[in-house]
C-alpha positions as CSV (number, residue, x, y, z in Angstrom):
1,X,-75.9,36.0,-45.8
2,X,-77.9,34.7,-42.9
3,X,-80.1,31.7,-43.3
4,X,-83.9,31.6,-43.1
5,X,-85.2,30.3,-39.8
6,X,-86.9,26.9,-39.8
7,X,-90.0,27.6,-37.8
8,X,-93.6,26.3,-37.7
9,X,-94.7,28.5,-40.5
10,X,-92.0,27.4,-42.9
11,X,-92.5,23.8,-42.0
12,X,-96.2,24.1,-42.6
13,X,-95.6,25.6,-46.1
14,X,-93.3,22.7,-47.0
15,X,-95.6,20.0,-45.7
16,X,-97.2,18.2,-48.7
17,X,-101.0,17.4,-48.5
18,X,-102.2,13.9,-48.1
19,X,-104.4,12.7,-51.0
20,X,-107.3,10.9,-49.3
21,X,-107.8,8.3,-52.1
22,X,-104.2,7.5,-52.8
23,X,-102.9,4.0,-52.1
24,X,-99.7,3.1,-50.3
25,X,-97.6,3.2,-53.5
26,X,-98.6,6.8,-53.9
27,X,-96.6,7.7,-50.8
28,X,-93.3,6.1,-51.9
29,X,-91.1,3.2,-51.0
30,X,-88.1,3.7,-48.8
31,X,-85.1,1.3,-48.8
32,X,-83.0,1.4,-45.7
33,X,-79.4,0.0,-45.9
34,X,-78.6,0.2,-42.3
35,X,-77.3,-1.7,-39.3
36,X,-74.8,-4.5,-38.4
37,X,-74.6,-7.1,-35.7
38,X,-73.0,-4.6,-33.3
39,X,-75.3,-1.7,-34.1
40,X,-78.8,-3.0,-34.5
41,X,-80.6,-0.2,-32.6
42,X,-79.6,2.4,-35.2
43,X,-81.7,0.6,-37.8
44,X,-84.6,0.3,-35.4
45,X,-84.6,4.0,-34.8
46,X,-84.1,5.0,-38.4
47,X,-86.8,2.7,-39.8
48,X,-89.3,3.7,-37.1
49,X,-88.8,7.4,-37.9
50,X,-89.1,6.6,-41.7
51,X,-92.4,4.8,-41.1
52,X,-93.7,7.6,-38.9
53,X,-92.9,10.1,-41.7
54,X,-95.9,9.0,-43.8
55,X,-94.1,6.9,-46.3
56,X,-96.2,4.2,-47.9
57,X,-93.7,1.4,-47.7
58,X,-90.5,1.0,-45.8
59,X,-88.1,-1.8,-46.4
60,X,-84.9,-2.7,-44.5
61,X,-82.0,-4.5,-46.3
62,X,-79.6,-5.8,-43.7
63,X,-78.2,-8.9,-42.0
64,X,-80.4,-11.3,-40.0
65,X,-79.6,-9.9,-36.5
66,X,-80.7,-6.5,-37.6
67,X,-83.8,-7.4,-39.5
68,X,-84.9,-9.5,-36.5
69,X,-84.4,-6.6,-34.2
70,X,-86.4,-4.3,-36.4
71,X,-89.2,-6.9,-37.0
72,X,-89.6,-7.1,-33.2
73,X,-90.5,-3.4,-32.9
74,X,-91.8,-2.4,-36.3
75,X,-94.2,-5.0,-37.8
76,X,-95.0,-2.6,-40.7
77,X,-91.5,-2.9,-42.1
78,X,-90.5,-5.2,-45.0
79,X,-87.2,-7.0,-45.2
80,X,-84.5,-8.2,-47.5
81,X,-82.1,-10.3,-45.5
82,X,-78.5,-10.0,-46.8
83,X,-75.4,-12.1,-46.4
84,X,-73.1,-11.0,-43.5
85,X,-69.4,-10.3,-43.7
86,X,-67.0,-11.7,-41.1
87,X,-67.4,-8.5,-38.9
88,X,-71.2,-8.8,-38.8
89,X,-72.0,-6.2,-41.3
90,X,-73.4,-6.5,-44.9
91,X,-71.1,-8.5,-47.2
92,X,-70.0,-7.1,-50.5
93,X,-71.7,-10.1,-52.2
94,X,-75.0,-8.4,-51.3
95,X,-74.6,-5.7,-54.0
96,X,-76.6,-7.4,-56.7
97,X,-79.4,-8.0,-54.2
98,X,-79.3,-4.4,-53.1
99,X,-79.4,-3.2,-56.7
100,X,-82.7,-5.1,-57.3
101,X,-84.2,-3.4,-54.2
102,X,-83.1,0.1,-54.9
103,X,-84.5,-0.1,-58.4
104,X,-88.0,-0.6,-56.8
105,X,-87.5,2.3,-54.3
106,X,-88.3,6.0,-54.5
107,X,-85.6,6.9,-51.9
108,X,-82.7,5.2,-50.1
109,X,-81.2,5.7,-46.6
110,X,-77.7,4.4,-46.0
111,X,-75.2,4.5,-43.1
112,X,-77.0,4.2,-39.8
113,X,-75.1,1.5,-37.8
114,X,-73.5,0.2,-40.9
115,X,-70.0,-0.3,-39.5
116,X,-66.7,0.4,-41.2
117,X,-65.5,-2.9,-42.6
118,X,-63.9,-3.2,-46.1
119,X,-67.2,-4.6,-47.2
120,X,-69.3,-1.7,-46.0
121,X,-66.8,0.7,-47.6
122,X,-67.3,-0.9,-51.0
123,X,-71.0,-1.0,-50.5
124,X,-71.3,2.8,-49.8
125,X,-69.1,3.8,-52.7
126,X,-71.2,1.6,-55.1
127,X,-74.5,2.9,-53.8
128,X,-73.4,6.5,-54.3
129,X,-72.2,5.7,-57.8
130,X,-75.1,3.5,-58.9
131,X,-78.3,4.2,-56.9
132,X,-80.9,5.9,-59.2
133,X,-83.1,7.4,-56.5
134,X,-82.6,10.2,-54.0
135,X,-80.7,9.1,-50.9
136,X,-79.8,10.2,-47.4
137,X,-76.3,9.4,-46.2
138,X,-75.6,9.3,-42.5
139,X,-73.1,8.1,-39.9
140,X,-70.8,5.4,-41.3
141,X,-71.7,6.3,-44.9
142,X,-70.2,9.7,-44.1
143,X,-67.1,8.2,-42.5
144,X,-66.5,6.3,-45.7
145,X,-67.0,9.3,-47.9
146,X,-64.7,11.4,-45.8
147,X,-61.9,9.4,-47.4
148,X,-63.0,10.6,-50.9
149,X,-65.9,13.1,-50.8
150,X,-65.5,13.8,-54.5
151,X,-67.4,10.5,-55.0
152,X,-70.6,12.6,-54.3
153,X,-70.1,14.4,-57.6
154,X,-70.8,11.1,-59.4
155,X,-74.2,10.5,-57.7
156,X,-77.1,9.8,-60.1
157,X,-79.8,11.4,-58.0
158,X,-80.1,14.1,-55.3
159,X,-78.2,13.4,-52.0
160,X,-78.8,14.6,-48.5
161,X,-75.9,14.2,-46.0
162,X,-76.5,14.5,-42.3
163,X,-73.2,15.1,-40.5
164,X,-72.6,16.3,-36.9
165,X,-69.7,18.7,-36.5
166,X,-67.0,16.1,-36.2
167,X,-68.2,14.3,-39.3
168,X,-68.3,17.7,-41.1
169,X,-64.7,18.4,-40.2
170,X,-63.7,15.0,-41.6
171,X,-65.7,15.5,-44.8
172,X,-64.5,19.0,-45.5
173,X,-60.8,18.4,-44.7
174,X,-61.0,20.2,-41.3
175,X,-61.7,23.6,-42.9
176,X,-62.2,26.2,-40.2
177,X,-65.6,28.0,-40.6
178,X,-68.8,28.6,-38.7
179,X,-71.6,26.0,-39.0
180,X,-73.6,27.9,-41.6
181,X,-70.5,28.8,-43.8
182,X,-69.2,25.2,-43.5
183,X,-72.5,23.7,-44.6
184,X,-72.9,26.2,-47.5
185,X,-69.4,25.5,-48.8
186,X,-69.8,21.8,-48.7
187,X,-73.3,21.9,-50.3
188,X,-72.1,24.1,-53.2
189,X,-68.8,22.2,-53.7
190,X,-70.3,18.7,-53.8
191,X,-73.8,19.5,-55.1
192,X,-75.6,17.9,-52.1
193,X,-78.1,19.1,-49.5
194,X,-76.4,19.3,-46.0
195,X,-78.1,18.9,-42.6
196,X,-75.3,20.0,-40.2
197,X,-76.6,18.8,-36.9
198,X,-76.1,20.6,-33.6
199,X,-77.9,22.8,-31.1
200,X,-77.9,25.2,-34.1
201,X,-78.8,22.9,-37.1
202,X,-78.1,24.2,-40.6
203,X,-79.7,23.0,-43.8
204,X,-77.7,24.1,-46.8
205,X,-78.5,23.5,-50.5
206,X,-76.3,23.6,-53.6
207,X,-78.2,26.7,-54.8
208,X,-76.6,28.7,-52.0
209,X,-79.6,28.9,-49.8
210,X,-79.4,28.0,-46.1
211,X,-81.9,27.5,-43.3
212,X,-81.2,27.4,-39.6
213,X,-83.0,25.8,-36.6
214,X,-82.1,26.8,-33.1
215,X,-83.1,24.3,-30.4
216,X,-82.7,24.5,-26.7
217,X,-83.1,20.8,-25.7
218,X,-80.1,18.8,-24.3
219,X,-82.4,15.8,-24.3
220,X,-81.6,15.4,-28.0
221,X,-77.8,15.2,-27.3
222,X,-77.9,11.4,-27.1
223,X,-76.7,8.6,-29.3
224,X,-79.5,7.6,-31.7
225,X,-81.0,11.1,-32.2
226,X,-79.3,11.4,-35.5
227,X,-80.7,8.0,-36.7
228,X,-84.2,9.3,-36.0
229,X,-83.5,12.5,-38.0
230,X,-82.0,10.5,-40.9
231,X,-84.9,8.1,-41.1
232,X,-87.4,11.0,-41.0
233,X,-85.6,12.8,-43.8
234,X,-85.4,9.7,-46.0
235,X,-89.1,8.9,-45.4
236,X,-90.0,12.4,-46.7
237,X,-87.7,12.1,-49.7
238,X,-89.4,8.8,-50.5
239,X,-92.7,10.6,-50.7
240,X,-91.4,12.8,-53.6
241,X,-90.4,15.9,-51.7
242,X,-87.4,17.8,-53.0
243,X,-84.3,17.5,-50.9
244,X,-84.3,21.1,-49.5
245,X,-87.9,20.9,-48.3
246,X,-87.6,17.4,-47.0
247,X,-84.5,18.4,-45.0
248,X,-86.1,21.5,-43.5
249,X,-89.3,19.8,-42.6
250,X,-87.5,16.8,-41.0
251,X,-85.4,19.2,-38.9
252,X,-88.4,21.0,-37.6
253,X,-90.5,17.9,-36.9
254,X,-87.6,16.2,-35.2
255,X,-86.9,19.2,-33.0
256,X,-90.6,19.6,-32.2
257,X,-91.0,15.9,-31.4
258,X,-87.9,16.2,-29.1
259,X,-89.6,19.1,-27.3
260,X,-92.8,17.0,-26.8
261,X,-90.6,14.2,-25.4
262,X,-88.9,16.7,-23.1
263,X,-92.2,18.1,-21.8
264,X,-93.4,14.6,-21.0
265,X,-90.2,12.9,-19.7
266,X,-87.6,15.6,-19.0
267,X,-84.3,16.2,-20.7
268,X,-82.4,13.7,-18.6
269,X,-84.6,10.7,-19.1
270,X,-85.9,11.1,-22.6
271,X,-84.5,8.8,-25.3
272,X,-84.4,8.9,-29.1
273,X,-87.1,6.3,-29.3
274,X,-89.3,8.6,-27.3
275,X,-88.7,11.3,-29.9
276,X,-89.6,8.9,-32.8
277,X,-92.8,8.0,-31.1
278,X,-93.8,11.7,-31.0
279,X,-93.3,12.4,-34.6
280,X,-97.0,12.0,-35.4
281,X,-97.9,14.5,-32.7
282,X,-95.4,17.0,-34.2
283,X,-96.9,16.6,-37.7
284,X,-100.4,17.1,-36.2
285,X,-99.3,20.5,-34.8
286,X,-98.4,21.8,-38.2
287,X,-101.1,20.2,-40.4
């Protein structure tokens, strides 16, 4: 069965209305568990996109070099500074502090720039097992889960995973299938929503449904684009959207923001932060 196309009409139908008199708490609180000393920019991009999604509050829990980097570019963000491990990532001793934060959140994002130390491996596994709110797992969180993807079956809340094709191969044990079939199989087997990224992006849901978005923009084929998409998806989840709709809407808005960046700057010179800055304009087009 072919997937439905993610187009402007579908995105508009999924876009939740803004309640004029609602306060910031009415639009959710996102907790980002992202970044390490070597990968600070990933957290900057992800948290910026989350803030641009319309979420009421965004908080980053990470080590000091990362929180300082995000604070310099995103003054709206809140922070929970965590102890570092010897490799510059988040130490396992931070788990009690993280639990206190995710219990206040309405959604969680984990993995962007996290690193692959023994500490981060333990952190990802515990988050999947214990976090009570919907979560988006990206990048290094997926690399950890590729060692034991069955851990996803123990999640307490809906999960969205955002692999590119290489990560999908590792997660699925290098099963040979087309993008749509591969995403469907994984979504149904592990009961998660899958955003399989590529020039043809597939969103697959555990109920067997699939949606596809075909883009023609090599300007998005740059490191950091996935962090923007993950942050945008997580920000929509934090606002109470169901996983399938949040994933489809994020894919469309990300693709449209990328096209706006291409029109202004060209495919060669545009960068992921240019895409994040155009998220509001993409939303305006479909509101």
